[in-house]
C-alpha positions in Angstrom: -10.4 7.0 -22.1 -14.1 7.8 -21.4 -15.1 4.7 -19.4 -14.3 4.0 -15.8 -11.8 1.1 -15.6 -9.9 -0.3 -12.6 -6.2 -1.0 -12.7 -4.3 -2.9 -10.1 -0.9 -1.6 -9.3 1.7 -3.2 -7.0 4.8 -1.7 -5.4 7.5 -3.9 -3.9 6.2 -6.8 -1.8 3.0 -5.0 -0.8 -0.4 -6.2 -2.0 -1.7 -4.6 -5.2 -4.0 -1.6 -4.9 -6.7 -0.6 -7.3 -6.8 2.7 -9.1 -9.9 3.8 -11.0 -9.5 5.7 -14.2 -12.4 8.1 -13.5 -12.4 10.6 -10.7 -14.4 13.7 -9.6 -12.2 16.8 -9.8 -14.2 19.4 -7.8 -17.5 20.2 -6.1 -19.2 20.8 -9.5 -18.8 17.1 -10.2 -16.6 17.6 -13.2 -15.3 14.2 -14.2 -11.7 13.6 -15.3 -10.1 10.4 -16.7 -6.7 8.9 -16.4 -5.6 8.3 -20.0 -2.0 7.1 -20.0 0.7 5.5 -17.8 2.0 8.9 -16.7 -1.5 9.7 -15.3 -1.5 6.3 -13.5 1.8 7.1 -11.9 0.5 10.5 -10.7 -2.6 8.9 -9.3 -0.6 6.3 -7.4 1.6 9.0 -6.0 -1.4 11.1 -4.9 -3.0 8.2 -2.9 -3.3 9.0 0.8 -0.2 7.6 2.6 1.6 6.7 -0.7 5.2 5.9 0.0 6.0 7.4 -3.4 4.3 10.8 -2.8 7.6 12.6 -2.5 9.5 10.8 -5.2 10.2 12.6 -8.5 7.7 11.1 -11.0 10.5 10.9 -13.5 12.2 8.3 -11.3 9.1 6.0 -11.3 8.3 3.5 -13.9 5.5 1.0 -14.6 6.1 -2.5 -15.8 3.9 -5.4 -16.8 4.5 -8.2 -14.3 2.7 -10.7 -12.2 1.9 -11.3 -8.6 5.1 -13.3 -8.2 7.2 -10.2 -8.8 7.4 -9.6 -5.1 10.4 -7.2 -5.1 11.7 -4.7 -7.5 14.7 -6.8 -8.5 12.5 -9.5 -10.0 11.1 -7.2 -12.8 12.5 -8.3 -16.1 10.0 -6.5 -18.4 11.0 -3.0 -19.7 9.2 0.1 -18.5 6.1 1.1 -20.3 6.4 4.5 -21.9 4.5 7.2 -20.0 2.5 7.9 -23.2 1.1 4.3 -23.3 -2.7 4.6 -23.4 -4.4 2.7 -20.6 -7.1 1.5 -22.9 -4.4 -0.4 -24.8 -3.3 -2.5 -21.8 -4.6 -5.9 -20.9 -2.3 -6.3 -17.9 -3.2 -4.7 -14.6 -7.0 -5.4 -14.9 -7.0 -8.0 -12.2 -5.4 -8.3 -8.8 -3.6 -11.4 -10.1 -2.0 -9.6 -13.0 -1.1 -6.2 -11.5 1.1 -3.6 -13.1 4.3 -3.3 -11.2 5.5 0.1 -10.1 9.2 0.7 -9.6 11.0 3.7 -8.1 14.6 4.2 -9.2 15.8 5.7 -5.9 17.8 4.4 -3.0 15.7 2.5 -0.4 16.6 5.1 2.2 14.8 7.8 0.2 11.5 6.0 0.0 9.2 6.0 3.0 8.3 2.4 3.6 4.6 2.7 4.7 3.5 -0.1 2.4 1.4 1.7 -0.2 
């Protein structure tokens, strides 16, 4: 993916947050791009204050959903494979049609900061 796109990702009942597919890696201004769902998960986890920062990324999945999927239990769509290319997705491009992120861990293990 060589263009900068924005994806909206929602966790639990919290409001969706946006993640851009282009980011600056170092002081030289080298640009990197998120290319697939696995990269999107990593970006979500690395957000400042992310409640999923310390969760094994293998326990996190991304699903196509809608803004009415307020809690993890409402997700009926299967997880997107980590190798799914972001430029093939039509979901997640607006706040009203976010991608839904799910962590397959006990509630006690996830810090509930709201991100």
